[in-house]
C-alpha positions as CSV (number, residue, x, y, z in Angstrom):
1,M,-66.7,-166.8,52.2
2,E,-66.2,-170.4,53.0
3,N,-62.9,-172.1,52.3
4,Q,-61.3,-168.8,51.1
5,I,-58.5,-168.8,53.6
6,F,-57.2,-172.0,52.0
7,C,-56.3,-170.8,48.5
8,T,-53.9,-171.7,45.8
9,Q,-51.2,-169.3,44.5
10,A,-53.5,-168.3,41.7
11,G,-56.0,-167.0,44.3
12,R,-58.6,-169.8,43.9
13,D,-59.7,-172.2,46.5
14,F,-58.6,-175.8,46.5
15,R,-61.8,-177.0,44.9
16,W,-60.6,-175.5,41.6
17,D,-58.0,-178.2,41.2
18,I,-60.7,-180.8,42.0
19,F,-62.9,-179.2,39.3
20,L,-60.2,-179.3,36.7
21,S,-59.7,-183.1,37.3
22,T,-63.3,-183.9,36.6
23,E,-64.9,-184.6,33.2
24,L,-66.5,-181.2,33.4
25,G,-63.2,-179.5,34.1
26,Q,-61.6,-181.3,31.2
27,L,-64.4,-180.0,29.0
28,Y,-63.8,-176.5,30.4
29,Q,-60.1,-176.7,29.4
30,A,-61.0,-177.9,25.9
31,I,-62.7,-174.5,25.1
32,P,-60.8,-171.3,24.8
33,F,-63.2,-169.1,26.7
34,S,-61.0,-166.1,27.0
35,S,-60.2,-165.8,23.3
36,L,-63.8,-166.5,22.3
37,A,-65.0,-163.7,24.7
38,T,-63.0,-161.2,22.8
39,L,-65.2,-161.7,19.7
40,F,-68.2,-160.2,21.5
41,P,-68.8,-156.6,22.7
42,A,-69.2,-156.0,26.4
43,P,-72.7,-156.5,27.6
44,P,-74.6,-153.3,28.6
45,S,-74.2,-152.3,32.2
46,R,-77.7,-150.8,32.5
47,G,-80.5,-152.7,34.3
48,A,-80.3,-155.3,36.9
49,P,-76.8,-156.7,37.8
50,S,-75.9,-159.7,35.6
51,F,-74.3,-162.8,37.1
52,F,-72.5,-163.8,33.9
53,G,-70.0,-162.1,31.7
54,I,-69.4,-163.1,28.1
55,E,-67.4,-166.2,29.1
56,G,-70.2,-167.2,31.5
57,M,-72.8,-166.7,28.7
58,I,-70.8,-169.0,26.5
59,G,-70.4,-171.5,29.3
60,L,-74.1,-171.5,29.9
61,Q,-74.8,-172.6,26.3
62,V,-72.1,-175.3,26.4
63,L,-73.6,-176.6,29.7
64,K,-77.1,-176.6,28.2
65,A,-76.0,-178.8,25.3
66,Y,-73.7,-181.0,27.5
67,L,-76.3,-181.6,30.2
68,N,-79.3,-181.5,27.8
69,L,-81.4,-179.6,30.4
70,S,-84.1,-177.0,30.0
71,D,-83.3,-173.4,30.8
72,D,-84.9,-173.4,34.2
73,K,-83.4,-176.8,35.3
74,L,-80.0,-175.6,34.3
75,R,-80.5,-172.5,36.5
76,Q,-81.5,-174.7,39.4
77,R,-78.4,-176.9,38.9
78,I,-76.1,-173.9,38.8
79,N,-77.6,-172.7,42.1
80,T,-76.7,-175.9,43.9
81,D,-73.6,-177.2,42.0
82,W,-70.3,-175.4,42.6
83,A,-68.6,-177.2,39.7
84,L,-71.2,-175.7,37.2
85,Q,-70.5,-172.3,38.8
86,Y,-66.8,-172.6,38.2
87,F,-67.6,-173.6,34.6
88,C,-69.5,-170.3,34.1
89,G,-66.9,-168.2,36.0
90,I,-69.1,-167.3,39.0
91,R,-69.1,-168.2,42.7
92,L,-72.3,-167.8,44.5
93,G,-72.0,-166.9,48.2
94,P,-73.9,-168.5,51.1
95,G,-77.6,-168.0,50.6
96,Q,-77.1,-166.3,47.2
97,M,-79.2,-167.8,44.3
98,I,-80.0,-166.9,40.7
99,K,-83.8,-166.2,40.8
100,D,-84.2,-165.0,37.2
101,K,-85.8,-168.0,35.4
102,D,-85.1,-166.5,32.0
103,I,-81.4,-165.8,32.5
104,V,-80.3,-168.6,30.3
105,G,-82.7,-167.5,27.5
106,R,-81.5,-163.9,27.8
107,C,-77.9,-164.9,27.5
108,R,-78.7,-167.0,24.4
109,R,-80.6,-164.1,22.8
110,Y,-77.7,-161.7,23.5
111,L,-75.1,-164.1,22.0
112,A,-77.3,-164.9,19.0
113,E,-77.5,-161.1,18.2
114,Q,-73.8,-160.5,18.5
115,I,-72.0,-163.7,17.4
116,D,-69.8,-164.1,14.3
117,Y,-70.1,-167.8,13.5
118,D,-67.2,-167.9,11.1
119,A,-64.8,-166.2,13.5
120,F,-66.1,-168.2,16.5
121,Q,-65.6,-171.6,14.7
122,E,-62.2,-170.5,13.4
123,Q,-61.0,-169.9,16.9
124,L,-62.2,-173.4,18.0
125,A,-60.5,-175.1,15.0
126,S,-57.3,-173.3,15.8
127,Y,-57.4,-174.3,19.4
128,W,-58.3,-177.9,18.7
129,S,-55.8,-178.4,15.7
130,T,-53.1,-179.9,18.0
131,H,-55.5,-182.7,18.9
132,I,-56.6,-183.4,15.3
133,Q,-54.3,-185.9,13.6
134,Q,-55.8,-186.7,10.2
135,Q,-56.0,-183.1,8.9
136,S,-55.7,-184.0,5.2
137,A,-59.1,-185.9,5.1
138,T,-62.6,-184.5,5.4
139,L,-66.0,-186.1,5.5
140,M,-69.2,-184.2,4.7
141,D,-72.9,-184.7,5.0
142,A,-76.1,-182.7,5.4
143,T,-78.9,-183.2,8.0
144,S,-82.0,-181.5,9.2
145,Y,-82.7,-180.6,12.8
146,E,-86.3,-180.7,13.7
147,L,-88.0,-177.9,15.6
148,A,-90.4,-178.4,18.5
149,I,-93.5,-177.5,16.6
150,R,-96.6,-179.6,16.2
151,Y,-97.0,-181.4,12.9
152,P,-98.5,-178.7,10.6
153,T,-101.6,-179.3,8.4
154,D,-103.5,-176.9,6.3
155,T,-106.6,-176.9,8.6
156,K,-104.5,-176.2,11.7
157,L,-102.7,-173.4,10.0
158,L,-105.8,-171.8,8.6
159,W,-107.6,-172.0,11.9
160,E,-104.7,-170.3,13.8
161,C,-104.8,-167.5,11.2
162,C,-108.6,-167.1,11.6
163,E,-108.4,-167.1,15.4
164,W,-105.6,-164.5,15.6
165,L,-107.1,-162.2,13.0
166,W,-110.6,-162.1,14.4
167,S,-109.2,-161.6,17.9
168,L,-107.3,-158.6,16.6
169,I,-110.5,-157.3,14.9
170,D,-112.5,-157.7,18.2
171,L,-109.7,-155.9,20.1
172,W,-109.8,-152.9,17.9
173,T,-113.6,-152.7,17.5
174,G,-113.8,-152.7,21.3
175,K,-111.2,-149.9,21.5
176,L,-113.0,-147.8,18.8
177,N,-116.4,-148.4,20.4
178,Q,-117.6,-150.2,17.3
179,P,-120.2,-153.0,17.3
180,R,-118.8,-156.5,17.2
181,L,-118.6,-157.7,13.6
182,R,-120.8,-160.7,12.8
183,R,-119.3,-163.9,11.4
184,K,-119.8,-167.7,11.5
185,Q,-116.7,-168.3,13.6
186,K,-118.3,-170.5,16.2
187,P,-120.0,-173.0,13.8
188,V,-116.7,-173.2,11.8
189,Y,-114.8,-173.9,15.0
190,E,-117.2,-176.7,16.0
191,R,-116.8,-178.2,12.5
192,Y,-113.0,-177.8,12.8
193,V,-112.9,-179.5,16.2
194,A,-115.1,-182.4,14.9
195,F,-112.9,-182.8,11.9
196,Q,-109.7,-182.9,14.0
197,K,-111.1,-185.6,16.3
198,L,-111.7,-187.9,13.4
199,R,-109.2,-190.8,13.3
200,R,-109.6,-191.1,9.5
201,K,-110.2,-187.9,7.8
202,P,-112.1,-188.3,4.5
203,R,-111.0,-186.1,1.6
204,S,-114.5,-184.7,1.2
205,R,-114.6,-183.6,4.8
206,R,-111.1,-182.1,4.5
207,I,-112.1,-180.1,1.4
208,S,-115.2,-178.9,3.1
209,I,-113.6,-177.6,6.3
210,T,-110.7,-176.0,4.3
211,R,-113.2,-174.1,2.1
212,S,-115.0,-172.8,5.2
213,L,-111.8,-171.7,6.9
214,L,-110.6,-169.9,3.7
215,R,-113.9,-168.1,3.5
216,L,-113.7,-167.1,7.2
217,L,-110.2,-165.9,6.8
218,K,-111.0,-163.9,3.6
219,K,-113.9,-162.2,5.4
220,G,-111.6,-161.4,8.3
221,L,-109.0,-159.8,5.9
222,T,-111.8,-157.8,4.2
223,C,-113.3,-156.6,7.5
224,W,-109.8,-155.5,8.7
225,A,-109.2,-153.6,5.5
226,K,-112.5,-151.8,5.9
227,L,-111.8,-151.1,9.6
228,K,-108.3,-149.7,8.7
229,Q,-109.7,-147.6,5.9
230,T,-112.4,-146.1,8.2
231,H,-110.2,-145.5,11.3
232,G,-106.8,-145.4,9.7
233,S,-104.7,-143.2,12.0
234,A,-106.5,-144.4,15.1
235,I,-105.3,-148.0,14.6
236,V,-101.7,-148.5,15.5
237,L,-100.1,-151.9,15.5
238,S,-96.8,-153.0,17.0
239,T,-94.1,-154.2,14.7
240,R,-94.8,-157.8,15.8
241,Q,-98.5,-157.5,15.0
242,M,-97.8,-155.9,11.6
243,L,-95.4,-158.8,10.7
244,R,-98.0,-161.3,11.9
245,K,-100.7,-159.7,9.8
246,L,-98.5,-159.8,6.7
247,T,-97.8,-163.4,7.4
248,V,-101.6,-164.2,7.6
249,E,-102.1,-162.5,4.3
250,Q,-99.3,-164.5,2.7
251,I,-100.7,-167.8,4.2
252,Y,-104.1,-167.0,2.8
253,E,-102.7,-166.5,-0.7
254,Q,-100.6,-169.7,-0.5
255,Q,-103.5,-171.8,0.9
256,L,-106.0,-170.5,-1.6
257,L,-103.6,-171.4,-4.4
258,H,-103.0,-174.9,-2.9
259,F,-106.8,-175.4,-2.5
260,Q,-107.5,-174.4,-6.1
261,D,-104.5,-176.3,-7.6
262,P,-103.1,-179.0,-5.2
263,E,-100.3,-179.8,-7.7
264,A,-99.0,-176.2,-7.9
265,K,-95.6,-175.5,-6.5
266,I,-95.6,-172.9,-3.7
267,H,-92.3,-171.0,-3.2
268,D,-91.3,-170.4,0.4
269,R,-94.4,-172.2,1.7
270,I,-95.2,-171.2,5.3
271,V,-96.1,-174.0,7.7
272,S,-96.2,-172.2,11.0
273,L,-97.8,-168.9,12.0
274,S,-95.5,-168.3,14.9
275,Q,-92.4,-169.3,13.0
276,P,-92.9,-168.3,9.4
277,W,-89.3,-168.9,8.5
278,V,-89.6,-172.7,8.9
279,R,-89.8,-174.6,5.7
280,P,-90.7,-178.3,5.0
281,I,-87.5,-180.1,4.2
282,V,-88.2,-183.2,2.1
283,R,-85.7,-185.9,3.2
284,G,-87.2,-189.0,1.7
285,K,-86.6,-191.1,4.7
286,E,-88.7,-194.2,5.4
287,I,-90.0,-193.0,8.7
288,K,-90.1,-189.2,8.2
289,K,-90.4,-188.2,4.6
290,V,-90.7,-184.5,5.5
291,E,-88.9,-182.7,8.4
292,F,-89.6,-179.2,9.7
293,G,-86.5,-177.4,10.7
294,P,-83.3,-175.9,9.3
295,K,-81.0,-177.9,7.1
296,V,-77.3,-177.9,8.0
297,H,-74.2,-178.9,6.0
298,L,-71.5,-180.4,8.2
299,F,-67.9,-181.6,7.7
300,N,-65.9,-183.8,9.9
301,V,-62.1,-183.9,10.4
302,D,-60.7,-186.8,12.4
303,G,-64.0,-187.2,14.2
304,I,-64.5,-183.5,15.0
305,S,-67.5,-181.9,13.4
306,F,-67.9,-178.3,12.1
307,V,-70.8,-176.4,10.6
308,E,-70.2,-175.3,7.0
309,Y,-73.6,-174.0,6.0
310,F,-76.9,-173.3,7.7
311,S,-80.2,-172.5,6.0
312,F,-83.9,-172.7,6.8
313,D,-84.5,-173.3,3.1
314,N,-83.8,-176.6,1.4
315,F,-80.7,-176.8,-0.7
316,N,-78.7,-179.3,-2.6
317,E,-75.7,-180.3,-0.5
318,A,-73.7,-181.4,-3.6
319,L,-73.3,-177.7,-4.4
320,R,-71.5,-177.1,-1.1
321,L,-68.6,-179.4,-1.8
322,S,-66.1,-176.8,-3.1
323,A,-67.0,-174.4,-0.3
324,T,-66.5,-177.2,2.3
325,V,-63.1,-178.1,0.9
326,E,-62.0,-174.4,1.0
327,R,-63.3,-174.1,4.6
328,H,-61.4,-177.2,5.5
329,E,-58.1,-175.9,4.0
330,S,-58.5,-172.6,5.7
331,Y,-58.7,-174.4,9.1
332,F,-56.2,-177.2,8.5
333,K,-53.9,-178.7,5.9
334,K,-54.6,-179.2,2.2
335,C,-57.5,-181.7,1.6
336,R,-56.3,-184.9,0.0
337,Q,-59.0,-187.4,0.9
338,L,-62.7,-186.8,0.8
339,G,-65.6,-188.9,1.9
340,A,-69.2,-188.1,0.9
341,D,-72.5,-189.6,-0.3
342,N,-73.2,-190.6,-3.9
343,I,-75.2,-187.4,-4.3
344,Y,-72.0,-185.4,-4.3
345,G,-70.5,-187.3,-7.2
346,T,-71.6,-184.8,-9.9
347,N,-69.3,-184.1,-12.9
348,T,-68.5,-180.6,-11.6
349,N,-67.4,-182.0,-8.2
350,R,-65.4,-184.8,-9.8
351,R,-63.5,-182.3,-11.8
352,Y,-62.9,-180.2,-8.7
353,C,-61.7,-183.2,-6.8
354,A,-59.2,-184.2,-9.4
355,G,-56.0,-185.3,-7.6
356,M,-57.9,-186.2,-4.4
357,T,-58.9,-189.7,-3.2
358,T,-62.7,-189.7,-3.0
359,T,-65.5,-192.2,-2.2
360,F,-67.2,-191.5,-5.6
361,V,-68.0,-194.5,-7.7
362,P,-65.7,-194.3,-10.7
363,K,-67.2,-193.8,-14.2
364,G,-66.4,-195.8,-17.3
365,R,-65.0,-199.3,-17.6
366,K,-63.2,-201.0,-14.8
367,P,-59.4,-201.1,-15.3
368,K,-57.8,-204.4,-16.1
369,V,-55.3,-204.0,-13.4
370,P,-57.1,-202.5,-10.3
371,D,-55.2,-200.2,-8.0
372,L,-55.5,-202.2,-4.7
373,V,-54.0,-199.4,-2.6
374,A,-56.5,-196.8,-3.9
375,R,-59.4,-199.3,-3.4
376,K,-58.3,-200.0,0.2
377,L,-58.1,-196.3,0.9
378,K,-61.6,-195.7,-0.6
379,K,-63.0,-198.5,1.6
380,Q,-61.5,-196.9,4.6
381,L,-63.0,-193.5,3.7
382,R,-66.4,-195.0,3.2
383,S,-66.3,-196.8,6.6
384,A,-65.0,-193.6,8.3
385,R,-67.8,-191.6,6.8
386,A,-70.4,-194.0,8.0
387,A,-68.8,-194.3,11.5
388,H,-67.6,-190.8,12.2
389,M,-69.9,-188.5,10.1
390,E,-73.2,-190.2,10.5
391,G,-72.3,-191.4,14.0
392,A,-71.5,-187.8,15.1
393,I,-74.9,-186.6,13.7
394,G,-76.8,-189.2,15.6
395,N,-74.8,-188.7,18.8
396,E,-75.5,-184.9,18.7
397,K,-79.2,-185.5,18.3
398,L,-79.4,-188.1,21.0
399,H,-77.2,-186.6,23.7
400,Y,-76.8,-182.9,23.0
401,G,-80.3,-181.5,22.7
402,L,-80.5,-181.4,18.9
403,N,-83.3,-183.9,18.5
404,R,-86.0,-181.2,18.9
405,I,-84.9,-177.5,19.0
406,K,-87.1,-175.7,21.5
407,A,-86.0,-172.1,20.8
408,T,-88.7,-170.0,19.2
409,R,-86.6,-167.4,17.3
410,A,-84.7,-167.9,14.1
411,D,-81.4,-166.5,15.5
412,T,-81.6,-168.5,18.8
413,Q,-82.4,-171.7,16.9
414,K,-79.3,-171.2,14.9
415,L,-77.2,-170.6,18.0
416,W,-78.7,-173.6,19.7
417,I,-77.7,-175.9,16.8
418,H,-74.2,-174.5,16.5
419,F,-73.4,-174.9,20.2
420,G,-74.8,-178.5,20.1
421,V,-72.3,-179.4,17.4
422,W,-69.4,-177.6,19.0
423,T,-70.1,-179.0,22.4
424,A,-70.1,-182.6,21.1
425,S,-66.8,-181.9,19.4
426,A,-65.3,-180.3,22.5
427,V,-66.2,-183.4,24.5
428,K,-64.2,-185.5,22.1
429,I,-61.2,-183.1,22.3
430,A,-61.4,-183.2,26.2
431,K,-61.3,-187.0,26.1
432,R,-58.3,-187.0,23.8
433,T,-56.5,-184.5,26.0
434,A,-57.2,-186.6,29.1
435,A,-55.9,-189.8,27.3
436,Q,-52.7,-188.0,26.3
437,Q,-52.1,-186.8,29.9
438,Q,-52.6,-190.3,31.2
439,Q,-50.0,-191.6,28.7
440,Q,-47.5,-189.0,29.6
441,A,-48.1,-189.7,33.3
442,A,-47.5,-193.4,32.7
């Protein structure tokens, strides 16, 4: 191996000290890899040899968020960058390369199946607590992280269901030597494509194509039921195909109800055939009134963000205030100042926050003699919430890969978002550590 005869007393080559002095090395020191690795079981030893242990798998997810790269580009960078190899705990020899293009995705899937988010985050909070000064104040807010799916419409969703179901029917009629079932799929497809190409889509055309797609999907479900009844034991579907078929049936019921009564409220409405767990999150923003992705409740302590609650379903963030305060106090000191939006200022939350300084607008008449100290503290909390809380959310979406989540499984999407938030916080801890070291050196 090159440079191995020139080693430090710890057995590493001299490039290790160079690595620790870089920004990437400072980020590495801001994460307790060894203690975090104990929270996971050992990976299976069967199959092809793995380049990464548990610490390396964690390092991969941190690097993906920090560098904001795709899985394959991250693999290519690791092959050619010795500093990234040190970060992941590996050292590739001369001519040795990682050729598995899915290695980052496989590591993400393994971590997503084994991780305990509460224990993982608690370890991070304990390790970072010495660099967090204002531990008695917490800021909270909720946001939605959009997934990398195309904007869903009823016609797109219905056509995807028709296309998948009829391809399944054709597959099994061919295997069973049965004649191909007749249907008007091609004319419906031509009308669907013509409708999608329209720049302005009239309501009459939309109703017409939706009715045709519902009829085609209903005929497909009826034909599949007859085929299954006739050749029951001969037709065997995989678990994924069975779940997809159940999803198609549920989509048909929801879309038929919506077509018959557009004002009807549909519980757990499905907007994606490939990701049926995704729900429309109504945010009410001027640019995007509806977002498609999980909703996450965050809290921020001295500029460091943590995840308090994660859900693919919409929820009222005001109901998460007491749980957030309890989570804060389990990590740090007793919460005495609280900054939040006006939506959190319910009567229940006001009673719970009695004794705390909050940013809630006080009820009742204004006092004749205002408390200038409390007013100044509330103003500081409001400005801190706007700067630290909302600023952290925007920074994570812009620079840490959380603007569009490209994972395609529910568990990996959850892991992707958590590591994006944790990596952004770890970068801030690394900068604070470096600043403290410079002050001590001076």
